[in-house]
Structures are given as structure tokens and as C-alpha cells.
C-alpha positions as CSV (number, residue, x, y, z in Angstrom):
1,M,-120.0,23.9,100.9
2,F,-117.7,26.1,102.9
3,N,-118.7,29.7,103.7
4,L,-116.1,32.2,102.5
5,E,-115.1,35.5,104.1
6,Y,-113.5,38.2,101.9
7,T,-111.7,41.3,103.2
8,N,-111.7,44.6,101.3
9,V,-112.7,42.8,98.0
10,V,-115.0,44.6,95.6
11,N,-116.2,42.2,92.9
12,D,-119.4,41.6,90.8
13,K,-121.0,39.6,93.6
14,Y,-120.4,42.2,96.2
15,I,-121.8,44.9,93.9
16,E,-124.9,42.8,93.3
17,L,-125.4,42.3,97.1
18,I,-125.2,46.1,97.6
19,K,-127.8,46.8,95.0
20,R,-130.4,44.3,96.3
21,P,-133.6,45.7,97.8
22,V,-132.6,44.2,101.2
23,I,-129.1,43.9,102.4
24,F,-127.7,42.1,105.5
25,P,-125.0,44.1,107.3
26,K,-122.6,42.5,109.8
27,F,-120.2,44.2,112.2
28,K,-117.0,43.0,113.8
29,I,-114.4,44.3,116.2
30,E,-110.9,42.9,116.6
31,L,-109.3,44.0,119.8
32,V,-105.6,44.1,119.0
33,D,-102.4,44.5,121.0
34,R,-100.4,47.8,121.0
35,D,-98.4,46.8,117.9
36,E,-101.5,45.5,116.1
37,N,-99.9,42.2,115.4
38,T,-102.1,40.0,117.6
39,I,-105.9,39.8,117.8
40,L,-106.7,39.6,121.5
41,K,-110.4,39.0,121.0
42,E,-112.9,39.1,118.1
43,I,-116.3,40.6,118.9
44,I,-119.3,39.9,116.6
45,Q,-122.3,38.6,118.6
46,D,-121.8,41.1,121.5
47,I,-122.1,44.2,119.2
48,D,-125.5,45.9,119.7
49,A,-126.8,46.1,116.1
50,D,-129.4,48.6,117.0
51,S,-127.1,51.6,117.5
52,G,-123.8,53.1,116.5
53,S,-122.1,54.9,113.6
54,I,-118.8,55.8,112.0
55,N,-118.1,59.4,111.0
56,I,-115.3,60.1,108.4
57,N,-114.4,63.6,107.3
58,Y,-111.9,64.8,104.7
59,Q,-109.4,66.8,106.8
60,Q,-105.9,66.8,108.1
61,G,-105.1,64.7,111.1
62,V,-108.0,62.9,112.7
63,R,-110.5,61.8,110.1
64,M,-112.4,58.9,111.6
65,S,-114.5,58.4,114.8
66,C,-117.1,56.0,115.9
67,T,-119.5,55.1,118.6
68,L,-121.2,51.7,119.4
69,N,-122.6,49.6,122.2
70,I,-121.1,46.3,123.4
71,I,-123.4,43.9,125.2
72,N,-121.9,43.0,128.6
73,D,-124.2,40.4,130.0
74,S,-121.3,38.2,130.8
75,E,-119.4,41.1,132.4
76,L,-116.4,40.1,130.1
77,Y,-115.9,43.7,129.0
78,T,-116.3,45.4,132.4
79,L,-113.9,48.4,132.6
80,S,-111.0,47.6,134.7
81,E,-107.2,47.3,134.4
82,G,-107.6,43.6,135.1
83,S,-109.8,42.7,132.2
84,G,-107.8,44.9,129.9
85,Y,-110.0,44.6,126.8
86,L,-111.5,48.1,127.0
87,W,-109.0,49.8,129.3
88,M,-107.1,53.0,128.6
89,G,-104.8,52.6,125.6
90,A,-106.8,49.7,124.1
91,K,-107.0,49.6,120.3
92,F,-109.5,47.9,117.9
93,R,-110.0,47.3,114.3
94,L,-113.6,47.9,113.1
95,Y,-115.2,46.0,110.2
96,I,-118.5,46.3,108.3
97,G,-119.6,43.2,106.4
98,I,-122.2,42.4,103.8
99,Y,-123.7,39.0,104.2
100,D,-124.7,36.9,101.2
101,S,-127.9,35.1,102.2
102,D,-127.5,32.8,99.1
103,N,-124.4,31.0,100.3
104,G,-123.4,32.4,103.7
105,D,-120.4,34.3,102.4
106,I,-119.4,37.7,104.0
107,Y,-117.6,40.6,102.4
108,W,-115.8,42.4,105.2
109,F,-114.4,46.0,104.8
110,S,-111.9,47.6,107.2
111,E,-113.3,50.8,108.6
112,G,-110.3,52.0,110.6
113,V,-108.2,51.3,113.6
114,Y,-109.3,53.2,116.7
115,Y,-108.2,53.9,120.3
116,I,-111.0,53.5,122.8
117,N,-111.9,56.9,124.4
118,N,-114.2,57.8,127.3
119,P,-116.3,54.6,127.5
120,V,-119.5,54.5,129.6
121,D,-120.4,51.4,131.6
122,N,-124.1,50.8,131.7
123,S,-123.9,47.3,133.0
124,N,-125.9,48.0,136.1
125,L,-129.0,48.4,134.0
126,S,-131.4,45.6,133.1
127,E,-129.8,45.6,129.6
128,K,-126.1,45.4,130.3
129,Y,-123.9,47.2,127.8
130,I,-120.9,49.4,127.5
131,T,-120.9,52.4,125.1
132,I,-117.5,53.0,123.5
133,T,-116.3,55.8,121.4
134,G,-113.3,55.4,119.2
135,V,-110.9,57.9,117.6
136,D,-108.5,57.0,114.8
137,K,-104.8,56.6,115.6
138,F,-104.0,60.3,114.9
139,G,-105.9,61.0,118.1
140,F,-103.0,59.4,120.0
141,L,-100.8,62.3,118.7
142,G,-103.1,65.1,119.8
143,S,-105.7,66.6,122.1
144,E,-108.3,64.0,121.3
145,L,-106.7,61.5,123.6
146,N,-104.3,63.9,125.3
147,Y,-101.2,61.8,124.7
148,N,-97.9,63.1,123.4
149,Q,-98.3,66.7,124.6
150,L,-95.1,68.7,124.6
151,I,-93.8,69.5,128.1
152,G,-90.9,71.7,127.1
153,T,-90.1,73.7,123.9
154,Y,-89.7,71.2,121.1
155,H,-87.3,71.9,118.2
156,V,-87.0,70.1,114.8
157,D,-83.9,71.2,113.0
158,A,-83.9,72.5,109.5
159,N,-82.3,70.6,106.6
160,N,-83.3,67.2,107.8
161,N,-85.3,64.8,105.5
162,I,-89.0,65.3,106.2
163,Y,-89.9,61.6,105.9
164,E,-87.1,60.7,108.3
165,I,-88.5,63.2,110.8
166,V,-92.0,61.6,110.4
167,R,-90.5,58.1,111.0
168,S,-88.5,59.2,114.0
169,I,-91.7,60.7,115.6
170,L,-93.6,57.5,115.0
171,S,-90.8,55.5,116.6
172,L,-90.7,57.4,119.8
173,E,-91.2,55.2,122.9
174,T,-94.4,55.9,124.9
175,G,-93.2,55.0,128.4
176,N,-94.5,51.4,128.5
177,G,-92.1,49.8,126.1
178,Y,-94.1,50.5,122.9
179,R,-93.5,52.9,120.1
180,I,-96.1,55.5,119.1
181,D,-96.8,53.5,116.0
182,S,-95.0,50.5,114.7
183,V,-97.1,50.1,111.6
184,E,-95.3,51.1,108.4
185,P,-96.6,54.4,107.1
186,Y,-97.6,55.0,103.4
187,L,-95.5,58.0,102.3
188,D,-95.9,59.5,98.8
189,P,-92.5,58.9,97.0
190,F,-92.9,62.2,95.2
191,Y,-91.7,63.9,98.4
192,S,-89.1,61.4,99.5
193,T,-86.1,63.8,99.1
194,E,-87.8,66.9,100.6
195,V,-85.9,68.5,103.5
196,L,-87.3,70.7,106.2
197,P,-86.6,74.3,105.1
198,Y,-86.7,75.9,108.5
199,T,-86.5,74.9,112.1
200,I,-89.9,74.0,113.6
201,E,-90.3,75.2,117.2
202,K,-93.4,74.2,119.3
203,A,-94.1,75.6,122.7
204,P,-95.2,73.6,125.7
205,G,-98.8,72.5,125.4
206,A,-98.6,71.7,121.7
207,Y,-98.7,68.1,120.5
208,L,-96.6,65.8,118.3
209,G,-99.5,65.7,115.9
210,D,-99.2,69.5,115.4
211,I,-95.6,68.9,114.1
212,L,-96.7,66.2,111.7
213,I,-99.5,68.3,110.3
214,E,-97.0,71.2,109.8
215,L,-94.7,68.9,108.0
216,A,-97.5,67.8,105.7
217,N,-98.5,71.4,105.1
218,I,-94.9,72.3,104.1
219,L,-95.2,69.6,101.4
220,G,-98.7,70.7,100.4
221,A,-99.8,67.2,101.3
222,N,-102.7,65.5,103.1
223,I,-101.9,63.6,106.3
224,Y,-104.2,61.1,108.0
225,Y,-104.7,57.4,109.0
226,D,-106.3,55.2,106.4
227,K,-108.9,52.5,107.0
228,M,-106.2,49.9,107.5
229,G,-104.5,52.0,110.2
230,H,-101.5,53.2,108.2
231,L,-100.3,56.8,108.5
232,V,-100.6,58.3,105.0
233,I,-98.9,61.4,103.5
234,K,-99.9,62.1,99.9
235,S,-100.3,65.0,97.5
236,G,-102.9,67.5,98.4
237,T,-103.2,69.2,94.9
238,T,-104.7,66.4,92.9
239,D,-107.1,68.0,90.4
240,L,-105.6,66.2,87.5
241,A,-105.9,62.9,89.4
242,Y,-109.6,63.6,90.1
243,S,-110.2,64.2,86.4
244,R,-108.9,60.7,85.6
245,E,-109.5,58.6,88.7
246,G,-112.1,55.9,88.4
247,A,-115.4,56.4,90.3
248,V,-115.8,54.2,93.4
249,W,-119.6,54.3,92.8
250,S,-122.2,55.7,90.5
251,F,-125.3,57.1,92.1
252,T,-128.5,57.9,90.1
253,D,-131.8,59.3,91.2
254,V,-133.8,56.5,89.6
255,L,-132.3,53.9,92.0
256,P,-133.1,53.4,95.7
257,E,-129.5,53.8,96.9
258,Y,-129.8,57.6,96.1
259,M,-132.3,59.3,98.4
260,G,-133.2,62.7,99.8
261,S,-130.6,64.8,97.9
262,S,-130.0,68.5,98.6
263,V,-127.3,70.9,97.6
264,S,-125.8,73.6,99.8
265,Y,-123.9,76.6,98.5
266,N,-121.5,78.5,100.7
267,Y,-121.1,81.9,99.1
268,T,-119.4,83.6,102.1
269,D,-116.3,81.4,102.3
270,V,-115.6,81.2,98.5
271,I,-112.1,82.2,97.7
272,N,-110.7,82.4,94.1
273,V,-107.4,84.2,94.7
274,V,-104.7,83.2,97.2
275,P,-101.5,85.2,97.5
276,V,-98.6,83.5,99.3
277,V,-95.3,85.1,100.3
278,S,-92.4,83.5,102.0
279,N,-90.6,84.6,105.0
280,N,-87.1,85.8,104.4
281,V,-85.3,82.5,103.4
282,N,-81.6,82.9,102.8
283,D,-82.1,86.6,102.1
284,K,-84.6,85.8,99.4
285,I,-88.4,86.3,99.3
286,Y,-90.6,84.2,97.1
287,S,-94.2,84.9,96.2
288,Y,-97.0,83.5,94.1
289,V,-100.7,84.3,93.5
290,A,-102.9,81.3,92.8
291,E,-106.0,82.2,90.9
292,N,-109.1,80.2,89.9
293,N,-109.4,80.8,86.2
294,N,-110.9,77.4,85.4
295,P,-113.6,78.1,82.7
296,S,-115.7,75.3,84.1
297,S,-115.6,76.4,87.7
298,P,-118.7,78.3,88.9
299,T,-116.5,80.4,91.2
300,R,-113.9,81.5,88.6
301,I,-112.8,85.1,88.6
302,S,-114.3,85.9,85.3
303,L,-117.8,85.0,86.5
304,I,-118.0,86.2,90.1
305,G,-115.1,88.7,90.3
306,R,-112.0,88.5,92.6
307,K,-112.6,87.1,96.1
308,E,-109.1,87.3,97.5
309,M,-107.7,85.8,100.7
310,A,-105.4,88.0,102.8
311,P,-101.8,87.4,101.9
312,V,-100.4,84.3,103.6
313,E,-96.9,84.7,104.9
314,T,-95.2,81.4,105.6
315,A,-91.8,79.8,105.9
316,M,-93.3,76.8,104.1
317,A,-92.8,78.6,100.8
318,Y,-89.0,78.3,100.7
319,N,-88.4,78.3,96.9
320,E,-90.2,79.1,93.7
321,D,-91.7,75.7,93.3
322,R,-92.8,75.4,96.9
323,V,-94.5,78.8,97.1
324,K,-96.5,77.9,94.0
325,D,-97.4,74.5,95.3
326,Y,-98.5,75.9,98.6
327,A,-100.6,78.7,97.1
328,E,-102.4,76.2,94.9
329,Y,-102.8,73.8,97.8
330,L,-104.6,76.6,99.8
331,L,-106.7,77.6,96.8
332,N,-107.7,74.0,96.3
333,K,-108.8,73.7,99.9
334,K,-110.8,76.9,99.7
335,S,-112.6,75.8,96.5
336,I,-113.4,72.2,97.2
337,V,-116.0,72.6,99.9
338,Q,-118.1,75.5,98.5
339,T,-120.9,73.4,96.8
340,L,-121.9,70.2,98.5
341,V,-124.4,67.6,97.5
342,N,-125.9,65.8,100.6
343,F,-127.9,62.6,100.3
344,Q,-128.8,59.3,101.9
345,T,-127.9,55.9,100.6
346,S,-128.1,52.3,101.6
347,L,-124.9,50.9,103.2
348,I,-121.9,50.8,100.9
349,P,-119.0,50.0,103.2
350,H,-116.1,50.3,100.7
351,L,-116.6,54.1,100.1
352,D,-114.2,56.6,101.6
353,V,-113.6,60.3,101.6
354,D,-111.3,62.0,99.0
355,K,-112.6,59.5,96.4
356,V,-114.6,60.2,93.3
357,C,-118.2,59.2,92.8
358,N,-120.5,59.8,89.9
359,I,-124.0,61.4,90.4
360,T,-126.9,61.5,88.0
361,D,-129.7,63.7,89.3
362,K,-132.3,65.1,86.9
363,Y,-133.4,67.9,89.1
364,Y,-129.9,69.3,89.5
365,H,-129.0,68.6,85.9
366,Y,-126.2,66.2,86.8
367,V,-125.5,63.5,84.3
368,Q,-122.7,61.2,85.4
369,Q,-121.2,64.3,87.1
370,R,-118.0,63.6,89.1
371,F,-117.9,64.5,92.8
372,I,-115.3,64.2,95.6
373,I,-116.6,62.6,98.7
374,Q,-116.1,65.0,101.6
375,S,-117.8,63.2,104.5
376,L,-119.5,59.9,105.3
377,T,-121.6,58.6,108.1
378,L,-121.8,54.8,108.1
379,P,-124.4,53.2,110.3
380,L,-123.3,50.4,112.7
381,N,-126.9,49.2,112.9
382,T,-129.4,47.4,110.7
383,T,-132.0,50.2,110.3
384,S,-130.3,53.5,109.4
385,S,-129.2,54.8,106.1
386,M,-125.7,56.0,105.2
387,S,-125.1,59.8,104.7
388,I,-122.8,61.3,102.1
389,S,-121.6,64.8,101.4
390,A,-119.7,65.4,98.1
391,S,-118.4,68.4,96.2
392,N,-118.4,68.9,92.5
393,V,-115.0,68.2,90.8
394,T,-115.5,70.9,88.2
395,S,-115.5,73.6,91.0
396,L,-111.8,72.9,91.5
397,P,-109.5,75.8,90.3
398,Y,-107.2,73.6,88.3
399,Y,-109.5,70.8,87.2
400,D,-108.6,69.8,83.6
401,L,-112.0,69.1,81.9
402,L,-110.7,66.7,79.4
403,E,-112.8,64.6,77.0
404,G,-114.5,61.9,79.1
405,A,-113.6,63.7,82.4
406,T,-117.2,63.8,83.5
407,T,-117.6,60.0,83.3
408,S,-115.8,57.2,84.9
């Protein structure tokens, strides 16, 4: 019988493996070339399975980072220009696998493409190893790796297609014959015809990543690199999608994969009113006030009163539709993180932030309640649990509580 290896496959067998009392995680690194087309080396046996983790946070720009140890008994990975494997500018794909002890199959899940940053060579110790930290590819556009900093004042002219601007930035040459990113981005077709409403001007010391984030904010969109290493721009006001999106996992307090839950409430930063006004655009001023009047939201105006944000003046609100979208986008961001459930679970590698999970917890009176995953810590070792923080979907200001919306 041949052993099979699956990549990013969620099927009945994988789910059964995850729910077993004992699971067998595997870890893999693929060192890749600058264009990510060629695997320079695969590392499995030399990964220290007693340490390491991946951290993923739902935010603009850099979302993923990791740290792990690579055993260097053979001195194959010694840090030098000559070896090249772990030298400055090196990239790697990271995978977590679940091993099927019945037949030897492995279910691998991509956990991001990273640049190596600030490694530490401990190879002079009795146990020779190198500690590497990784930052996802957006770090190459910002201060995390200190590449692509603007030397002079940088202008992006108005009235150009926003997606063409994004593609042109990714296609810039980096000085060594490679582009910033040759991997095709995933760009939400909803915004494909949007043009830049004003000229962006960035002073020296800013980064190209700052421009990309501003472009996404103009659209009211999220921007980040996904687990496969593609730049993604997609809608940032997705309450209706959350109400209908299938849950990636259902947690319940009677099963061992849901442990040590707690709920934190941030009263101070709750906002339920966001006024937005445009700068003078073609001698017109647009304004809109986004309000949380969702009868299911625990922070709605009718329950706690008005908690209003100071007026936001921005050139991003350049017409009636955009000022409304941007106000609702800001209100959504202010509402989504106020109530967080934090818990531990066994390793479930296919989970990701900005995805819906169901939680049943008798103590907190949750019955198949829908939550949005806000942060994940995945262990790159065989002993630690996975940590999850998630926010209640019904706290969102525009969440449409339709029949069946609280179940997957």
C-alpha cells in the first residue's frame, strides 16, 4: 500500500483524526527561490518538534509570524552567504501535517509563506540548532524587514485604477533582478473598476506597504497575505457573509478540543456611532453617520446609549457610496473586537482568522453561537495546545440575524 499525502484537504478522515484523543502532528518547511517556483530544500527531520509556534492575527498588512528551531548538527544550515538556505532574503513555506497512524497518510496544511528574519545561530552549543523567526510576505513591504522604504517623496496619481496600482507596486524590481512579488494576487472583483480618488503622497521614511494599506482602506477592504502566499484584497464589511458563511469548526464544552474558556469584555473602546466626512472633493463634501442599531448587538445605541467616535475626515470618502461604505467599515472594525472568547484546543491546522466557528458553552449560554476567529496560536511542537480568540458575530452592527443564522 502506498502512503498518501494530501495538501489543504478537509475530508471525513481528516476530521476523524483531529477528533481522536491522541493526534500525531508533523511539520515541514520548503525553502523556496525568490519567485516561489522552485523548492530548494525540504526540511522535515531537522525541525525541532519541542518548540516553536505560529501567530496569526486578523489585521491589515502583516498577519502571520512564526518561530522555530532547526537542528544544525550537520552544519548544513549555518548562516552564511555561501550556504544561502537561511541567508537574508530567504523565503520558506511552512506546513503543519496530521499523521494517520492507521495507514501512514499525512494531511498537510499550508500555514503561510515567510521571509526569514533575525535568525540566531546556536550551533556552538552541545545541541546545535538555529532559531529562525519568520514574517509573512507583507513584511517585505514594511518596517518588519525594513525593505521598500521610500527615500524621496512618493506620489501615486489620482484617477488611476486601484488594482493596476497594486499590480504595479508588486511588479517593482528589487535591485537583484527579482520583482517584489511575482505570485498572482487575489483581488476582489467587486472593486475591479475603482479608481484612486485623490493623489497619494508619502514622505521619505514611509513604506510601500503603507501605500497598499491606504489603497485598501479607500476601498473599505482587508489587505493581507493568505496561507498560500497570495496577496489578498477583499471586502471589509461582510456582516451578511458572516451570517451565511459555513462554520469551519464547531466547538463544544463537552468535548476535549474545547478547553479553558474565558470571555473578555472591552467596555472602554466600544464605539457604536462613527461619523465620516469627506475632504473637499470637486467642490463637494460628503458625510455619513454609521450607527449600531442592530437589535441583537449588546452594544447597540438603544441599550447602552451613544458612544460616538470623533468625526473622521478623509479623502477616502469621495462620493455618497464611498462615504457610507467607509463609515460602516470603521464601525465594523470598532464593534468586532469588543467581546472575545479565549480558549485552548487541540491542533486544528486548517483554521484561519476571519472565519466563522460555532461555539456551544453551557456556562456562557452559547448554543451553536457563531463567532469570528480573531487570532490563532498554532504550536509547532507535539506538546502544546492551540490558542484561539474569537468574537461574537451578533455583536456586529449590521449583522442580519436571519432564521438559521446562529447555526452552520
